[in-house]
N, C-alpha and C positions, 0 to 999 in steps of 0.2 A: 585727769582726763588722758593722759597718756594709757592709763590700764584701761580706761574703758575705750579708745580708739582700741588699743590692741584685743582687747574682748571682742569686736564690734568683727574687728578683722579676721579672727582666729575663727567665730560665729560664720563667716561669710564662706572663707574657707573649706571649712564643715561640709557649709548644705551645697554649696561646687561641687566636690567628691561625692557628696550622697549624690548629687545628679546623673556626675557620672557614672557613677553605680548603677544605679539605676537606669541609664543607657545601657549600661555594657549585661545586665538582664535581662532586658529588652526581648520581648521575642521576637522575630522576623516575623513581616509578614506574608502570608501565603497566598501564590499562586496557584491556583489550582484550573490545569488541563485538560478537560475531556477529551476521552478517548469510547470513540462508541465501535463495536465488530460485530460478529458473530459468534460469541460463546458457548452457543449446544447447539443441535442439528448437527446436521451432515459437515458441513463447513467451520465446528465450532471450537477444532485445536487450531486450525487459522485464528480467529480471534484471539485465544488463551497466547495463543505465539509473540503478535501483536502487542497485547499487554505485557507479559513478560520484560519484551523488546523494552516497551515502551519505560518501565516500572524504573531498570537498569538506567536509561537515559537520562528519568530525574533524578538516580540516587547519585550519577555522572557528575550529573549539573549544582547538586547540593551539597557535594566536597570541594566545590570550588568557592563555595560561600557569597553567593553572588549576590550584588549591591545593585540595587535599580531605580534610578533618579535619586542619588543618596541614600535611600531605605535599604536596609538591609531585608531577602526572601527567601522565602523556603517554597521551592514549587511541590505540589502532590495534584497527583493523576485520579484523577475521580474518571471510572469505567464502569461500560453499558453496555450490552448484552440486547445486538437489536435484532437477533434472530435469521440475517438477513431476510427481513420484513419490513416492505417500506412503511405502511401507517405507524409500525413500532421505530423505525428507525424517525420518521415526524416526529413522534409523540418524546422519542430521546432529547431531537436537537432544539424541541420547548421547553424540555425540561431543562436542558444546560443553558438556556438563555434566560428563563428563571431564577439557578441558583449561582447564575452569572462568572462563569467561566470563562478565561483572560482569549481562548483557544481552542481550538477542538484539531485533534486527529483521528479522522478519522472520512469515510465509513470502509469496510472493505468490497461490499458489490455495489459496482453502478445502481441498480436498481433503487438501492439503499440510499447511495451519495446523494443523487440526481437532487429530488424531492427533499432533502433534509440542507439542502446546501441553500437551498431557495430563504428557508427559515433564518440559518447562518448570516443570511448577506442582511436580509432587511432586519437582523437585530447588528451589525458588524461586525460582526465573530469572526475571526481569521480563521480556513477550515484547509489545515494540509493533509491533506488523503494521501496513506500509505499503498494506496492500491484501485483506486477508481477511475479504470482505466477508458472509461466511455470516453469518444469523444465530443459529445453532448456537454458531458459536465463541464469543459467551461468554453464552451462555444453559446453560454446562458447570457455571458458578460457579465457575471459578478465579479466586483473587484477583492473578494472576500476568498475567491474559490483559487488552490495551489494543490497541485501533484508533483512529490518529486519518484512519481514511476514516469513511465515513457507511455504515451496513449495507444489506444487499439487501432490506430490508422499509421502510425510507423509499424509497428509487429502484424499486423496483418502484409503490408505491403512487401517486409525482408519475409514472410513467412509463404507468399505468392512466389515470391524469385528463388525461395529454392526448392517450392516443386518447380516448379517448371525449368528454371538451369539446370538444379542439382538435382532432382530424380526425375526429369525427362517426360515428366505424367502431360498425356493428351490428353485424358477426360479424368474426371474429377467430379465428386457426389460431393455434394455440401449437405451436412446436417445443422441445426442448429436449435436450440430448445428454448427460445421464444422469450425467454430473458432481455431485457435490455443491455446486459453485458455480451452475451450469447447471437440476439439477431442484430447487434450490431455492427459482431468483431467477424461478424461471417457476411453482414456485406458490405465491411471495408476491405474483405480477406475478395469475395463476388469483386467487386469493382475494382481495383486490386489486378486479379486474373485478366481480366477483359483489356484491361490497359497494354498489359504485355502479350495480348493474342492468345492468349490462352482459352481452355475450354469447359466448358461448366456445363456437364453430362444434365447433373437435376440435380435442382434446392428443398432438399423436404425441411422438415417443421416439426417439432413434438414437444411437450411438454417438460419441465424440467424434475418434473417427478416419476417423471414415464419410467419405464425398466423393461418393455418389450417395444421391441426391434426390431421383432420381425418382419411387419407387415414394408416398411419401406425398407427392410436390409433384402426382402425380395423380390420385390421392385430394384433396388438398385444395383445388383447382383446379372440382374439380365443385362444391364448396361456394361459389362467390362470395367469397371473403372481400376483409372492405375491407381489413384490415391481418392480415400474414403477421409474428407474434412469435416470433422465434431467442436462447434461454440459449443461447450459447456464444462459442468465440473468434475470434478478427479472421478470423484464415484459411478457418476453415469457413465464415462469415456471407459471407464474400464468396465465395467456390463456393456458396452457397446463394440468393444476392444473380442472379447467374450463369445458374442452372437455371430460378430462376423467368420472367425474362424468355426464354429460352429452349425455356419451355414455355407461352408468353404470360401466365404470371401479372402480371398489371397494379399491386397491391396493395404497397404501400409497406412497403419490411421496416422490422421496429421489432426493435432490439439491445438488446442488456445492457451494463454498464461492462466497457470495457476496446478496446471497437472504436476509439473514436477516436487517430486516427493514421495513419501513412503505408500500413501495411500492408493495411489496407481499404480504401483508396484502390486502394493499387497494382492489386491482383487480381482487385477488383472491377471497375474501368473502370466503363463506362458506365452497366454495369450496377449500379452502387453507388448513384446518383440517389436523392434523395428518401429514403433512407436514413436513419431517425430515431434516439438512443441517449441516454438520462439519464447521462452521468457524474459520479462524484463528484468536488466541488473548484470553483473558480472556472476559469473560462477563462481570466484570466488576473492577473497579481498586481504589485504594488508594491510601495514604501516599500525605503529602504537595506537592509534583509536581502536583499530579492528582488534590488535591484543588481548584490550581492554576490557572489552565487552564483548569477545570468546571465553576468556580466561573468567566472567562474572558468570555467565551464561552457564558454565558448563559445572562452577563449586554452587551454581545455586539450582539447576534443574539434570536429569537424566539423560532429555529426549536431544534430539539432533537442533541443531540452529536450523531452522523452518528460513526458508526461502525470501516471503515478503517481512519477514521478523526484523532484519537492518534498514528497511526503508522505517518500520517503525522510529527504530530508535532514531533513524536520520530527521524525522517529523520534529520528535520531541527536541532535538539538539536544534535544529535552524530555526523554530519558533521562541526559544532561549538567545539564538545567538541575534534576532530579531530584535527580540526586548533592551537586550544590554546596546544595540548600532540607536537604538530609538533612546534609549536612559529613560522608558515608561513602558511600563504595562499597561496603557487607553490603548482600545480593540482598534482607535484610526490608523494610531500613530505606526502600531504594531505590520498593518498592514501595511502603511506606508513603505515601512523598510523591508516588506518581504518581496515587494516588486525590485528595490533595490539589490535585493543581499546577492551576497557572492561566498557560500560556506564550504568550506572542503567538509566531506561525511564520509564514513565509510563506504560509503553506495558510489563517491565520486563525487563529482564537480556539481554546487548544486545550486542553482538559479532561477531564473523561470522570463520566458516574455513577457508578452501584455497580456495575454490571457491564462497567464500561470502554470501554462506547460511548460516540463523541464526543458531547460536550455539544451542539454546536450547528453541526449539518451543512449542508451546504451541496451545491448540485447545481447544472450546466448538463447545460443543453438542446441538443443540437449537432445539423444536419444534413449531409446532404451536399448541394450545392450547386453545378454547374460543377466539379464531381472536387474541391473542398475542400468542410471539414469548415467549414460558419458556424455564431457563436452563434445560435441562439435570443432563451430567457433565461436567467436566474438564477435558481434556486431556494434560498430559504432559510428552514431548519428555528429551532426555540429551542429547545433544552432544558433 
């Protein structure tokens, strides 16, 4: 009898060890985070930089061997090219819903991120944007929409203050590219200028695809503006700067977020000198987290770290932090945690107001001097 009991005990012990070994060999649960940005066309380099930064963040989180809800998990990035096109963005959003992503990082363009956000909201998918800056994005009232960049209302206000107080502009010509981003930013800028008792001499709109500024610039030249403000992307801004100098318009060009980088400098050349831009975020970062990110980027890629890349990195890390705090990957629970989160990222303190806007936005003012973007000053808001 004793031998039989001993044998049963040994068998049970063996089965127990086998079960433990099986658990040890079990693959972690895969948690997919979607990333949507333009990875082709004029903004393709931007989207690729966001993807690179997001993948570094995914790898960094996975290196910690995360456990959520008592279960080992492994994060995976699923990237899609939205081509900076609203309809493509909507199709990608629908695809993310069907594929069961836990959260989304994106989009880049406000004109894409806003319609896509409606689809994510309907599905309850938390969306953390590293670049959708139009105030309209979070004015829709979607609990799932967050951004870790400042919005254009604040950026436009700071730009207007600098143009009027520091540049002493008495007459301003405004040009926008008719996109949700460009037209929206121009409207916010014009509103801020008027609130500060400044004067808008004229406001023109052009297609975001045009390279012909001759007509409006001839009209603008007769107004003798002190500043030409352009709300559009870097490549088009470079063409505008070149045309201004060719037509002997000496007023400095003032741009909007997204210009600071190599594209404008390469395309504008000497004509870009004196161009001023207020960009979201700090000019440089520090701390151990930034050091690891910078080292990983330089090891994998030869390119410079693009201005918005750190925001994509922080978007992934913030989502992962919210999942850890919620101890769940359930979309509703993660969304609720994002509304409460206080996370220290490489771009600064990350927390959101009731609408999903960044609580403590920071901006940096740049100017082109001798073919380089030079930092003029950092501007901080406390939310």
